[in-house]
C-alpha positions as CSV (number, residue, x, y, z in Angstrom):
1,M,6.4,65.8,17.5
2,N,8.2,64.9,14.3
3,R,11.0,63.3,16.3
4,G,8.5,61.0,18.1
5,R,7.0,60.0,14.8
6,Q,10.5,59.2,13.5
7,V,11.2,57.0,16.5
8,L,7.9,55.2,16.2
9,G,8.5,54.7,12.5
10,R,11.9,53.2,13.1
11,F,10.5,50.9,15.8
12,I,7.8,49.7,13.5
13,A,10.4,49.1,10.7
14,L,12.7,47.2,13.1
15,A,9.7,45.1,14.3
16,I,8.8,44.3,10.7
17,I,12.4,43.3,9.9
18,A,12.7,41.2,13.0
19,G,9.4,39.4,12.2
20,A,10.6,38.7,8.7
21,V,13.9,37.4,10.0
22,V,12.1,35.1,12.5
23,A,9.7,33.9,9.8
24,S,12.6,33.2,7.5
25,I,14.5,31.3,10.2
26,A,11.3,29.3,11.0
27,A,10.8,28.5,7.3
28,Y,14.4,27.5,6.9
29,R,14.3,25.2,9.9
30,Q,11.0,23.7,8.6
31,S,12.4,23.2,5.2
32,Q,15.5,21.5,6.7
33,S,13.3,19.1,8.7
34,A,10.8,18.4,5.9
35,V,11.1,16.6,2.5
36,S,9.1,17.4,-0.6
37,S,8.9,15.8,-4.0
38,D,7.1,16.5,-7.2
39,D,8.1,13.1,-8.6
40,A,5.0,11.3,-7.3
41,S,1.8,9.7,-8.6
42,I,-1.5,8.6,-7.3
43,D,-1.6,4.8,-6.9
44,A,-4.0,2.1,-5.9
45,D,-4.1,-1.7,-5.6
46,V,-5.5,-3.4,-8.6
47,V,-6.9,-6.8,-9.4
48,H,-6.8,-8.4,-12.8
49,I,-10.2,-9.9,-13.3
50,A,-10.3,-13.3,-14.9
51,A,-12.4,-16.4,-14.8
52,A,-11.1,-19.5,-13.1
53,V,-12.6,-21.7,-15.8
54,A,-12.8,-21.6,-19.6
55,G,-15.9,-20.8,-21.6
56,R,-17.8,-18.4,-23.7
57,V,-18.7,-15.0,-22.3
58,A,-22.5,-15.2,-22.1
59,E,-23.2,-11.8,-20.5
60,M,-21.1,-8.8,-19.4
61,R,-22.7,-7.1,-16.5
62,V,-20.4,-4.0,-16.3
63,T,-19.0,-1.4,-18.6
64,E,-15.9,0.7,-18.6
65,N,-15.4,3.0,-15.5
66,D,-18.3,1.4,-13.6
67,L,-18.1,1.6,-9.8
68,V,-18.8,-1.9,-8.3
69,R,-19.1,-3.3,-4.8
70,A,-17.5,-6.4,-3.5
71,G,-19.7,-9.4,-4.5
72,D,-21.3,-7.7,-7.5
73,E,-21.6,-9.8,-10.6
74,L,-19.1,-8.8,-13.3
75,F,-19.8,-11.3,-16.1
76,H,-21.2,-14.7,-16.8
77,L,-19.8,-17.6,-18.8
78,D,-22.0,-20.1,-20.6
79,P,-23.0,-22.5,-17.8
80,T,-24.4,-25.3,-20.0
81,P,-21.2,-27.5,-20.2
82,Y,-20.7,-27.2,-16.5
83,R,-24.3,-28.0,-15.7
84,L,-24.0,-31.2,-17.8
85,A,-20.7,-32.0,-16.0
86,V,-22.6,-31.7,-12.7
87,D,-25.3,-34.0,-14.0
88,Q,-22.8,-36.6,-15.1
89,A,-20.9,-36.4,-11.8
90,E,-24.1,-36.8,-9.8
91,A,-25.1,-39.8,-12.0
92,D,-21.7,-41.4,-11.4
93,L,-22.1,-40.8,-7.7
94,A,-25.5,-42.5,-7.7
95,I,-24.0,-45.5,-9.5
96,A,-21.2,-45.7,-6.9
97,Q,-23.7,-45.5,-4.1
98,G,-25.7,-48.3,-5.6
99,L,-22.6,-50.5,-5.9
100,L,-21.8,-49.7,-2.3
101,E,-25.3,-50.8,-1.1
102,A,-25.1,-54.0,-3.2
103,R,-21.7,-54.7,-1.7
104,R,-23.2,-54.2,1.8
105,R,-25.9,-56.8,1.0
106,S,-23.3,-59.2,-0.4
107,I,-21.2,-58.9,2.7
108,A,-24.3,-59.6,4.8
109,V,-24.8,-62.8,2.9
110,E,-21.1,-63.8,3.2
111,T,-21.2,-63.1,7.0
112,S,-24.3,-65.3,7.3
113,N,-22.6,-68.1,5.4
114,A,-19.6,-67.9,7.7
115,A,-22.0,-68.1,10.7
116,V,-23.7,-71.2,9.2
117,A,-20.3,-72.8,8.6
118,T,-19.4,-72.2,12.2
119,Q,-22.6,-73.9,13.3
120,Q,-21.9,-76.9,11.0
121,I,-18.5,-77.3,12.7
122,S,-20.3,-77.6,16.1
123,H,-22.7,-80.2,14.7
124,A,-19.9,-82.2,13.0
125,E,-17.9,-82.2,16.3
126,E,-20.9,-83.6,18.1
127,N,-21.4,-86.3,15.5
128,H,-17.7,-87.2,15.6
129,A,-17.7,-87.4,19.4
130,L,-20.7,-89.6,19.4
131,A,-19.2,-92.0,16.8
132,S,-15.9,-92.1,18.8
133,R,-17.8,-93.0,22.0
134,T,-19.7,-95.7,20.1
135,V,-16.5,-97.3,18.8
136,E,-15.0,-97.3,22.3
137,R,-18.1,-99.0,23.8
138,L,-18.2,-101.7,21.1
139,R,-14.5,-102.4,21.1
140,P,-14.4,-104.7,24.2
141,L,-17.7,-106.3,23.2
142,A,-16.3,-107.2,19.8
143,A,-13.1,-108.5,21.3
144,K,-15.2,-111.0,23.4
145,S,-17.5,-111.8,20.5
146,Y,-20.5,-110.5,22.3
147,I,-21.5,-108.6,19.2
148,P,-20.9,-109.3,15.5
149,Y,-17.5,-107.9,14.4
150,Q,-19.3,-106.4,11.4
151,Q,-21.2,-104.1,13.8
152,F,-17.9,-102.9,15.2
153,D,-16.5,-102.3,11.7
154,Q,-19.6,-100.2,10.9
155,A,-19.0,-98.1,14.0
156,R,-15.4,-97.5,13.0
157,V,-16.5,-96.5,9.5
158,A,-19.0,-94.1,10.9
159,E,-16.3,-92.6,13.2
160,A,-14.0,-92.1,10.1
161,D,-16.9,-90.5,8.2
162,T,-17.7,-88.1,11.0
163,A,-14.0,-87.1,11.2
164,T,-13.9,-86.4,7.5
165,A,-17.1,-84.4,7.8
166,L,-15.6,-82.4,10.7
167,A,-12.5,-81.6,8.7
168,Q,-14.6,-80.5,5.7
169,A,-16.7,-78.3,8.0
170,R,-13.6,-76.6,9.3
171,Q,-12.3,-76.0,5.8
172,A,-15.7,-74.6,4.8
173,Q,-15.7,-72.3,7.8
174,I,-12.2,-71.0,6.9
175,A,-13.3,-70.4,3.3
176,A,-16.5,-68.7,4.4
177,Q,-14.5,-66.4,6.7
178,Q,-12.1,-65.5,4.0
179,A,-14.9,-64.9,1.6
180,I,-16.2,-62.0,3.7
181,G,-15.1,-58.9,1.8
182,T,-14.8,-55.3,2.8
183,L,-16.3,-52.0,1.7
184,D,-13.0,-50.3,1.2
185,A,-13.0,-50.2,-2.6
186,E,-16.7,-49.2,-2.9
187,T,-16.4,-46.6,-0.1
188,A,-13.3,-45.1,-1.8
189,T,-15.2,-45.0,-5.1
190,V,-18.1,-43.1,-3.5
191,R,-15.8,-40.6,-1.9
192,A,-14.1,-40.0,-5.3
193,R,-17.5,-39.5,-7.0
194,E,-18.5,-37.1,-4.2
195,A,-15.3,-35.1,-4.8
196,A,-16.0,-35.1,-8.5
197,V,-19.5,-33.7,-7.8
198,A,-18.0,-31.0,-5.6
199,I,-15.5,-30.0,-8.2
200,A,-18.1,-29.9,-10.9
201,R,-20.4,-27.7,-8.8
202,R,-17.5,-25.4,-8.0
203,A,-16.7,-25.1,-11.6
204,L,-20.4,-24.3,-12.3
205,D,-20.3,-21.6,-9.6
206,Q,-17.2,-20.1,-11.1
207,T,-19.0,-19.3,-14.4
208,V,-20.4,-16.3,-12.5
209,V,-17.4,-13.9,-11.8
210,R,-17.9,-11.5,-8.9
211,A,-16.0,-8.4,-7.8
212,P,-13.5,-9.3,-5.0
213,H,-13.3,-5.7,-3.8
214,N,-15.0,-2.3,-4.2
215,G,-13.5,-0.6,-7.2
216,R,-13.6,0.9,-10.6
217,V,-13.7,-1.2,-13.9
218,T,-11.0,-0.1,-16.3
219,G,-9.4,-1.6,-19.4
220,L,-12.6,-3.4,-20.5
221,S,-12.6,-4.3,-24.2
222,V,-14.4,-7.6,-24.2
223,L,-17.9,-8.3,-25.5
224,S,-20.2,-11.3,-24.9
225,G,-19.5,-14.2,-27.2
226,E,-15.8,-14.2,-26.8
227,I,-14.2,-17.5,-25.6
228,V,-11.8,-17.1,-22.8
229,A,-9.2,-19.3,-21.2
230,P,-8.8,-19.9,-17.4
231,G,-6.8,-17.1,-15.9
232,Q,-7.1,-14.8,-19.0
233,S,-7.4,-11.2,-17.7
234,L,-10.4,-9.5,-19.3
235,F,-10.1,-6.1,-17.4
236,T,-8.7,-4.5,-14.3
237,L,-10.4,-3.5,-11.1
238,I,-8.9,-0.6,-9.3
239,A,-9.6,-1.0,-5.6
240,T,-11.1,2.2,-4.3
241,D,-11.2,1.5,-0.6
242,E,-7.6,2.8,-0.2
243,W,-5.6,5.2,-2.2
244,F,-1.9,5.8,-2.1
245,V,0.8,8.1,-3.4
246,S,4.1,6.6,-4.6
247,A,6.7,9.3,-4.2
248,N,10.3,8.9,-5.5
249,I,12.6,10.5,-2.9
250,R,16.3,11.3,-3.2
251,E,18.5,8.9,-1.3
252,G,20.0,11.8,0.7
253,D,16.5,12.7,2.1
254,L,15.6,9.3,3.2
255,G,17.1,9.8,6.7
256,A,14.5,12.4,7.4
257,I,11.6,10.1,6.6
258,Q,10.0,7.6,9.0
259,S,7.0,5.2,8.8
260,G,4.0,6.9,10.3
261,Q,5.1,10.4,9.4
262,C,2.5,12.9,8.4
263,V,2.3,13.9,4.7
264,T,0.4,16.6,2.8
265,A,-0.2,15.6,-0.8
266,Y,-1.6,17.5,-3.8
267,S,-3.1,15.9,-6.9
268,L,-2.3,17.9,-10.0
269,I,-5.9,17.4,-11.0
270,D,-6.6,20.2,-8.5
271,R,-3.6,21.5,-6.5
272,R,-5.9,23.7,-4.4
273,Q,-7.1,20.8,-2.3
274,P,-4.5,19.4,0.2
275,I,-4.8,15.7,1.0
276,K,-3.6,14.3,4.3
277,G,-1.6,11.1,4.4
278,V,0.8,9.0,6.4
279,V,4.0,7.3,5.3
280,E,3.4,3.6,5.1
281,G,6.7,2.3,3.9
282,I,10.0,3.2,2.3
283,G,11.4,1.1,-0.6
284,W,14.4,-1.0,0.3
285,G,15.8,-1.4,-3.2
286,V,15.5,-0.3,-6.8
287,L,16.8,-1.8,-10.0
288,D,19.9,-0.2,-11.4
289,Y,19.6,0.0,-15.2
290,E,23.4,-0.5,-15.6
291,R,23.0,-4.0,-14.0
292,I,20.0,-5.2,-16.1
293,G,20.9,-8.4,-18.0
294,L,24.2,-9.0,-16.2
295,P,24.9,-12.2,-14.3
296,R,23.8,-12.0,-10.7
297,A,27.1,-13.3,-9.4
298,L,29.2,-10.6,-11.2
299,P,29.1,-7.0,-9.9
300,Y,29.5,-4.3,-12.5
301,V,32.1,-1.6,-12.1
302,Q,32.4,1.3,-14.5
303,R,35.9,1.8,-16.0
304,S,35.4,5.6,-15.6
305,M,33.3,7.8,-13.4
306,N,31.1,10.6,-14.6
307,W,31.8,14.0,-13.3
308,V,28.1,14.5,-12.4
309,R,26.3,11.6,-10.6
310,V,22.5,11.8,-10.3
311,A,21.2,10.9,-6.8
312,Q,19.3,7.7,-6.7
313,R,15.6,7.9,-5.8
314,F,13.7,5.3,-3.7
315,P,9.9,4.9,-3.7
316,V,8.0,6.0,-0.6
317,R,4.5,4.6,-0.2
318,I,2.0,7.1,1.4
319,R,-1.5,6.0,2.4
320,L,-4.0,8.8,1.9
321,I,-6.6,9.6,4.5
322,D,-10.1,10.3,3.3
323,P,-9.1,11.5,-0.1
324,P,-11.7,13.3,-2.3
325,E,-12.9,10.9,-4.9
326,P,-12.8,13.3,-7.9
327,L,-9.1,13.7,-7.4
328,M,-8.3,9.9,-7.2
329,R,-7.1,8.7,-10.6
330,A,-4.5,5.9,-10.7
331,G,-1.4,7.3,-12.3
332,A,-2.2,11.0,-11.8
333,S,0.7,13.2,-11.0
334,A,1.1,14.5,-7.5
335,V,3.3,16.6,-5.2
336,V,4.0,15.5,-1.6
337,E,5.4,17.4,1.4
338,I,6.6,15.0,4.1
339,G,6.9,16.2,7.7
340,Y,5.1,19.5,7.5
341,G,2.9,19.7,10.6
342,N,2.2,17.2,13.3
343,S,-1.5,16.3,12.6
344,C,-2.4,13.7,10.0
345,R,-6.0,14.7,10.2
């Protein structure tokens, strides 16, 4: 009986040892195929909020750490100068449109004058033709003294007068045609004034600054009444739709990392909650501090090598999947394990 118990005990002990060995081998293999790093931080895309136009801050609609939605009003600038600019631009447009309409009427008159001049040419041609025929009829009669020669001279003078009138009519018709203007200048002026109105209205719209993304307001230290310049950043908006972890990985471990690989991350705010993620990209270069300030064309080579050389680290960007909001703080420390498990969900 005792011998049986001893055999059973030995069998159990051997089974426990074998299980431990198998577990150790599995853990070792997994550790060899996975990469971990505690040099990581929570990251998110940010937008520096600024007005596109200058002005005095009339009203601030948000406070520090507010959660805003895309399209929410963030702050207002004093719109009065921009409303006046819109009024002035619209008045200039009305003047330009009036000048364009007046020019249209003037061109209509000029076109009518050219048509009258063309009709006068036709009338002068008929009179000249009649006077020429009269001279030709009277010429043989005057030669035979059937009519007074004075009558023939009067006919010749009338022919000359009609020729002069015809030439004058033709010159008047050419001048009338050349006097017909175009609407090019007035039309261009109207288009310029329309563009000025559009620009003024756009500037007026830009006095209301809205959130471009969903996010958290941070770094706000501006009150109403301050005068800001175009592009002057007043605060930062942390985009909260997507969160990332930026992990610095040793160069020797980069070969085991691929885009799309599953990641388990832990925020040091609460390490008890694992956060799933996926590798989105691996950095292709970092700045070597030994090369800062050196000419780009001249490589730097040390005169002596250190006995101990620290492995370079490259940033790996990891997109988090449905991260818990309380743990998401830009810049918070994190730990990542890349390649553990096959499911990213």
